[in-house]
C-alpha positions as CSV (number, residue, x, y, z in Angstrom):
1,M,5.9,5.7,8.0
2,K,6.3,8.1,5.0
3,V,8.2,10.5,7.2
4,L,10.6,7.8,8.4
5,W,11.1,6.6,4.9
6,A,11.8,10.1,3.7
7,R,13.9,11.4,6.6
8,G,15.3,8.2,8.1
9,E,15.9,8.0,11.8
10,S,13.8,10.6,13.6
11,A,12.6,11.6,17.1
12,V,8.9,11.8,17.6
13,S,9.1,15.6,17.8
14,D,10.8,15.5,14.3
15,I,7.9,13.4,13.0
16,V,5.3,15.8,14.5
17,A,7.1,18.7,12.9
18,A,7.4,17.0,9.5
19,T,3.6,16.3,9.4
20,S,2.5,19.7,10.6
21,S,1.5,20.8,7.0
22,D,-1.0,17.9,7.0
23,G,-2.8,19.4,10.0
24,A,-1.7,19.5,13.6
25,L,-1.0,16.1,15.2
26,A,-0.6,15.8,18.9
27,Y,2.8,14.5,20.1
28,T,1.1,11.8,22.1
29,S,-0.9,10.6,19.1
30,V,2.2,10.3,17.0
31,L,4.0,8.5,19.8
32,T,1.1,6.0,20.3
33,T,1.1,5.3,16.5
34,I,4.9,4.8,16.5
35,R,4.7,2.4,19.4
36,I,2.0,0.4,17.7
37,L,4.1,0.3,14.5
38,E,7.0,-0.9,16.6
39,T,5.0,-3.6,18.2
40,K,4.0,-4.8,14.7
41,G,7.6,-4.8,13.7
42,Y,7.5,-1.9,11.2
43,V,9.6,0.4,13.3
44,T,12.6,0.0,15.6
45,H,14.2,2.5,18.0
46,R,17.4,3.3,19.7
47,Q,18.1,5.5,22.6
48,E,20.4,8.5,22.3
49,G,20.7,10.3,25.6
50,R,17.1,10.7,26.9
51,A,15.6,10.7,23.4
52,F,14.4,7.7,21.4
53,L,15.2,7.8,17.7
54,Y,12.9,5.7,15.5
55,S,13.5,4.2,12.1
56,S,11.7,2.1,9.7
57,S,12.5,-1.6,9.8
58,I,10.6,-2.4,6.6
59,G,10.9,-0.8,3.1
60,E,8.1,1.2,1.6
61,Q,7.5,-1.3,-1.2
62,E,7.6,-4.3,1.2
63,A,5.1,-2.5,3.5
64,S,2.8,-1.7,0.6
65,R,2.8,-5.3,-0.6
66,S,2.1,-6.6,2.9
67,E,-0.8,-4.2,3.3
68,V,-2.3,-5.1,-0.1
69,R,-2.0,-8.8,0.8
70,H,-3.8,-8.1,4.0
71,V,-6.6,-6.2,2.2
72,L,-6.8,-8.9,-0.4
73,Q,-7.2,-11.6,2.2
74,R,-9.5,-9.7,4.5
75,F,-11.9,-8.0,2.1
76,F,-11.7,-10.1,-1.1
77,G,-11.2,-13.7,0.1
78,N,-7.7,-13.7,-1.5
79,S,-9.3,-13.2,-5.0
80,R,-7.2,-10.9,-7.1
81,E,-10.0,-10.9,-9.6
82,R,-12.6,-9.5,-7.0
83,L,-10.1,-6.8,-6.0
84,L,-9.4,-5.7,-9.5
85,L,-13.1,-5.8,-10.5
86,S,-13.8,-3.6,-7.4
87,L,-11.2,-1.1,-8.6
88,L,-12.6,-1.2,-12.1
89,G,-16.0,-0.4,-10.8
90,D,-14.7,2.9,-9.4
91,D,-16.1,5.7,-11.5
92,D,-13.0,7.8,-10.7
93,L,-10.8,5.5,-12.9
94,S,-9.2,7.5,-15.6
95,P,-8.6,6.2,-19.1
96,E,-4.8,6.4,-18.5
97,E,-5.1,4.3,-15.3
98,L,-7.3,1.8,-17.2
99,K,-4.7,1.5,-20.0
100,R,-1.9,0.9,-17.5
101,L,-4.0,-1.8,-15.8
102,K,-4.7,-3.5,-19.2
103,D,-1.0,-3.3,-20.1
104,A,0.0,-4.7,-16.7
105,I,-2.4,-7.7,-17.1
106,A,-1.2,-8.2,-20.7
107,S,2.4,-8.3,-19.5
108,V,1.9,-11.2,-17.1
109,P,3.9,-14.1,-18.5
110,D,2.0,-17.3,-19.4
111,D,4.3,-19.2,-17.0
112,A,3.4,-17.1,-13.9
113,P,4.3,-18.7,-10.6
114,D,0.7,-18.9,-9.5
115,G,-1.4,-20.7,-12.1
116,D,-4.6,-19.4,-10.6
117,A,-3.4,-15.8,-10.8
118,N,-2.7,-16.3,-14.5
119,E,-6.2,-17.7,-15.1
120,E,-7.7,-14.8,-13.3
121,S,-5.6,-12.4,-15.5
122,E,-6.9,-14.0,-18.7
123,E,-10.5,-13.8,-17.5
124,L,-10.0,-10.2,-16.4
125,S,-8.4,-9.2,-19.7
126,A,-11.6,-10.1,-21.5
127,E,-13.7,-8.3,-18.9
128,I,-11.9,-4.9,-18.7
129,P,-14.0,-2.2,-20.2
130,V,-12.8,0.0,-23.0
131,N,-13.4,3.1,-21.0
132,S,-14.0,3.8,-17.3
133,K,-17.7,4.5,-17.7
134,E,-18.4,0.9,-18.9
135,K,-18.8,-1.6,-16.2
136,A,-17.2,-5.1,-16.3
């Protein structure tokens, strides 16, 4: 998907060539992945001569939000709090990342559309550790 977002409409061979620096990917593997993405509605194609040209049918930000919602539902029972606490428990969290998370939570307006999300934000603000070595 990143190749399609960056390059726009591309043939499978172009996608394979663009990803060659990440390690050799087989043409058939890329084609299979593209077809799965097309089935899911993330990619569309058009035919030009004998070649199929593929393009993204969803923006990068929209796809990212969709996948986060999926992970949130599947692994965290739709609890933003559990997701955030899981991230905070990661020892690789830098002080800069922690500060950005605190700032993001603090910037949530009191009249957020989802009252439960706001309550979770207030609870989390109190639980966020001062540095990444402390646990919530």
